[in-house]
N, C-alpha and C positions, 0 to 999 in steps of 0.2 A: 450523667456526667457530673453534677454537683445539682444543689437545690436553685430553682429557678432563678432566685434573685441574687445568687452569689455570682461573683466574678470569676471568670474562667480565664484560666493563662493559656497560653499557646501550647505549653507542655502536657497540661491537663488534657486539652482537646485533642491531641496527637495521641496521647495514651488511650482515650475512649475511642476515637477512632480505628486505631490498630486494632484492639479486640474486636471492634464490631465487623472488622473486614478479615480478619484471621481466616475464617473457614471459607471465604469465597476468593481470597486472592494469595498467591505465594509471593507477592510483594507488597504485603498490607501497609508496612511503614512507609516506602514510597509512595505509593498510591495516595495515603494520608498527607503527607507532606506536599505533594503535588496539588491536591483539593483544597488543604488550607491555603497556600500560597496563592492560588486562582480566588479563592474567596476574599482573601487580603488584597489582592491586586499587587502582590509582592512578588520578589524572587524566592527559590527555594533558600538559598544562602540567607537571605534576610530573616525568613522564618528560624531557620535554624541559630540564628544568631540573636534571636529576641525571644527565647522560649519562656523568659520569666515573664514577659509583658501580658496584657490582658486582652480579651478581644472584645470588642463593640457588640452589644447583643444583636443587633441585624444582623452583622457578619457571622456570628455563630449560629444564628438560624440558617443562613445560607449554607455555611459549612454542613451543618447537620442533615441539610436536605441532601446535598452532594453525596454525603457518606452514606445515607440511606439508599440512594439510586446507585451506588456502586455496590452496595450491599445486595441488591437486587440484580447484580451481574452486568449492569451497564458499563460499557469500557470507559477508563478515564478519557481518552481522546474525545468521547463524545460530551462528557460531562464539561471538560474545558473548551472543547471545541476547535482543537489544533492538534497536531502530531508531528514530530520532528521525524526526517526522511531523508536520508544522503546529504546529512548537515544543512538541510532547508526544512523552514516550517511550512505546513500546510493546513489549511483550513479542512476541518473534517466535521461530519454530523451523520445522522442516522441515514441519509441517502446513500453515501459510499461506505465500502470497505475501509476499516483503518489500515493505512499502510503497516506493513511488518517489516521487521529488521532483515527477514531472510531475502525480501525481495530486492535488497541493495546487490545482493549478488546477481541479479538481471542486469541491474544498470552497471555494475562494474564490468560485466562480460561484455556489455554493448559498448562502453567507452573504450575497451581495449581493442575490440574488434575495429571500431573506425577509426581509432587513431593509428592503427597498423596498415589501415588500407587509404586512407584518405588524408591528402596534405590540409593544413590549416584552413587554406583558402577554397578548397573544393566544396562545393555544394553537395551536402549528403540529405537523401531524402529516408524518412524513418516513418513508420507507421506503428503507433502502440493500440493494440486491439483489447478491447475493455478497458480503457483507462481510467474509470472511476474517477477517483479524485484530482487526477491527471499527476500524481506524483511521478510516475517513470518518464511520461513525455517532458515534465517541466524540468525534471533532474537532467534528463539528455541535452533538453534545450540550452540550459543554463551552462552545460561543461562543454557542448559543441556548438561553438557561437554561430558556425555556418551551417548548422543542420535546420533543414525543415521538417517539421513533425506534423502528421495527421494524428490527432487523437480522437478514436473512434469509442462509442459505446451505444448499447440499446436503451439506455435509460436517461430520457432528458433530464430528468432530476441529477442524476450523477454529473452529466455535463454542466449543468449549471454550477455546481460547486468546482468543477474543474475549471471553469470560466474564471472564478474568484481566485483560484490559486495561479493562473495564466497570468493575471492581471497583477496579482501580488507580486511575482517574479520577473515582471516586466517582459515576458515572451511573447505577447499576445500577436506580433507581428510575425512571429516565425512558428507557431502552433495553430493549427487549423483544427477546430472541433467539428465532429461530423458525428450525426445521429444514424444508426441503424445497425442490422446485424452482422457481427464479424467484418468480414471484408467486403460486403456489398456495397458501401459507400465510397470505398476506396477509388479516387478518379483515375489513378495511374500506378503503374509497378514502382516500387520502391527498391533501394539497396538494403534495406534493413527492416525486418519485421520482428517486433517485440510484443509480447502478451505474458500477463499474469491471469490466465483465464479460470473460469469456475473449474475447480478439480477436485472438490469435497462431495462426501456423500453425506447429506443434510443430518440424518440419524445418527450418524458417527462422530459429528465435531462437538466441542465444548458448548456447555448449555447455554453459557453469556453470549458466545458467538452466534449461535442459533436463534436466541431469543432477540437478540438487539441488531444484529448486522445484515444488512440486505440478502436475501435468498437469491438472489439475481447474479449477485456476485460471487456466489458460492457453490451453488447446486451443480454438480458436474454428472447429474444422473444417476443411475443405479451403480455404476463402476467408477464413477468419478472421471471419464474417459470422453463422455458425449461431446464435450466442446472440443476437443483435440482432434476427433475424428472429422468433425465439420470444419475446422478451420484447417488442418491440413490437407481436406481435399481440395480446399480452394487456393491455398498456399502457391503452388508453382506457378500460376497464372500472374500472383501479385508481387513476385521478386525478379528484379532484374538479374541478368546473368551474372556471375561472381557474387550474388547478394547472400544474406544471411538470415536466419530465422533463429529467434532465442525465446524459448518457451519456460516459464517457470513450471515446476511440478512439485507433487508431494513427494515426501521423502521415499516412499514405495512404490513409486511409478516410473521410475528409470525405464526398467525394461519393456512396459508394456507401451510407453509413450517413443520409445526408440523403435519398437517394431513399427509402429502406424508411421513414425516418419521415414523410415526405409521404404514403404509401400508407396508413398507419396514422392520420395526424393531418392530413387533407386542407386543415384551415382554420387549422392552427397557425401560430402564426410560428417560426421557425427559424433559428437563428445557430450559427455554427462560432467557438469561442474558442481563441485560440492559447495555448501554455505559455509560459514565461518565455523558451525558446530561439527562441520564433518558430514552432514545429511546430503545426499542427492537432490539438488536444488534446481538446476537449470540443464536443460537439453539444448546445444549450441548446433546449429545444422549450418553449412557452408556449401553453397551451390557452386559446381564448377562453371567456369567461363563457356560461353558458346565456342564450340568447335570450329 
């Protein structure tokens, strides 16, 4: 960057870090700005308006260490300990999957379904299967004040992170954490099941994701469909009449997951919803009322 004794400006630090990250990140400039802001304890706006200022040596060493970790493909969210999702900030670390923007499609679909079918004063029961950081469960609880949410995960470590996020957003009274496999811990049928299950084939995913994010939240088996098969087999007994099931899917999985849905719910209405990039992202299943 410069000689060890020279004072380093923010502009110089950013230039070095962008170059260091160029081959591992498509957003190297953004990554560098976020990491520098984190190291300084500043906002990005303040960093960008202070590029001529110099960095204290201790802060510079912290920043360099962060950049080196990012160069090893560690997600920025893990480096700074947080990630924004659906307009809310979430605590994240290596115990949970980093929330993705495309998962917001699932939350939007859930909110639309709930608001169309339930009055604001009605109690709505929701189960979030494979809750991870709790981002889906918390977002739904925040935006549906009368919803009660069961947030289920097989990983006790993930649930520890989810608990932090539930408390951060003051929804602990309406979100119940349950540890167990898929629907097994669910104490009663619900109106709405939502899930972003593991659906990737581990060997096919990005190296950074494979190296740093929890495989339990990623591994969908040899064809990416293993968890869908088990979840859908148990789902009919977990839904109330006139309920709904919303599943996030990989962009190329719509046909395969839809076929599995029709086996489990022969009379249900099934739709495939795109994300903001136009890729297939959510399979929405509406269960008909009991005759």
